[in-house]
C-alpha positions in Angstrom: 73.6 90.3 117.3 76.6 91.2 115.0 78.9 93.4 117.0 80.5 94.9 113.9 77.6 97.4 113.8 78.3 100.7 115.5 75.0 100.8 117.4 75.1 97.1 118.5 76.3 97.8 122.0 73.6 100.4 122.6 70.9 98.2 121.2 72.0 95.3 123.4 72.2 97.5 126.5 68.6 98.6 125.7 67.6 95.0 125.5 69.2 94.1 128.8 67.6 97.2 130.4 64.2 96.0 129.2 64.8 92.4 130.4 65.8 93.5 133.9 63.7 96.6 134.3 61.8 95.3 137.2 65.0 94.6 139.1 66.8 97.9 138.8 67.7 99.5 142.0 66.7 96.4 143.9 68.9 93.5 143.2 70.7 93.8 139.8 73.3 95.9 138.0 73.7 95.5 134.2 76.4 96.7 131.8 75.9 95.4 128.3 76.4 91.6 128.6 77.6 91.6 132.2 75.2 91.6 135.1 75.4 91.1 138.8 72.5 89.9 141.0 73.1 90.9 144.6 71.1 90.2 147.7 71.4 88.8 151.2 72.4 85.2 151.5 68.8 84.2 152.5 67.3 85.7 149.4 70.0 85.1 146.9 68.8 81.8 145.3 65.3 83.4 144.9 66.8 86.5 143.3 69.0 84.5 140.9 66.1 82.3 140.0 63.9 85.3 139.2 66.6 87.0 137.2 67.5 83.9 135.1 63.8 83.1 134.5 63.3 86.6 133.1 66.4 86.4 131.0 65.4 83.0 129.5 61.8 84.2 129.0 63.1 87.0 126.8 65.3 84.7 124.8 68.6 85.4 126.6 71.3 82.8 127.1 74.2 82.4 129.5 77.7 80.8 129.2 77.9 78.6 132.4 81.7 78.9 132.3 81.4 82.7 132.9 78.8 82.5 135.7 79.7 83.0 139.4 76.7 82.1 141.6 76.6 82.6 145.4 80.0 84.0 145.7 80.9 86.6 148.4 83.1 88.6 146.0 83.5 88.7 142.2 85.7 90.5 139.7 83.4 92.5 137.4 84.4 95.1 134.8 87.9 95.3 136.3 86.7 95.8 139.9 86.3 93.6 142.9 82.7 93.7 144.1 81.8 92.4 147.5 79.7 93.3 150.5 82.4 95.7 151.6 81.9 97.7 148.4 83.8 98.2 145.1 87.6 98.1 144.9 90.1 98.0 142.1 90.9 94.4 140.9 94.1 93.5 142.8 95.6 92.1 139.6 95.2 95.4 137.8 96.6 97.3 140.8 99.6 95.0 140.8 100.2 95.6 137.1 100.1 99.4 137.7 102.4 99.2 140.7 104.9 97.2 138.8 105.1 99.5 135.8 108.6 101.0 135.6 108.9 104.7 136.4 109.5 106.9 133.4 113.0 108.5 133.3 112.6 111.2 130.7 110.0 113.3 128.9 109.5 110.8 126.0 108.8 108.0 128.5 106.4 110.2 130.5 104.5 111.0 127.3 104.5 107.4 126.4 103.2 106.4 129.8 100.3 108.9 129.7 
């Protein structure tokens, strides 16, 4: 889908919601072209297989280089997601911590 169109992200999100409708609230979270299948270790392969089958049946494709399967934690949408919960990506936190402090009003306005 050409992403130059203003409603392309909304249309694609609607498609992804339709593809994974049966999984919402059970084992998947979707944000446009990013999705995360979550489950216990014993069910994970089954859940991944179900999700991928549904995606392929609807004509979807994946980039294997961007897939993370069976990991205990992943960085998704700028957050670290794990069984402990959702945290800020440590790399983003480090970048914020290392920003120089503003010294005058102009730098404060620029920072904001």
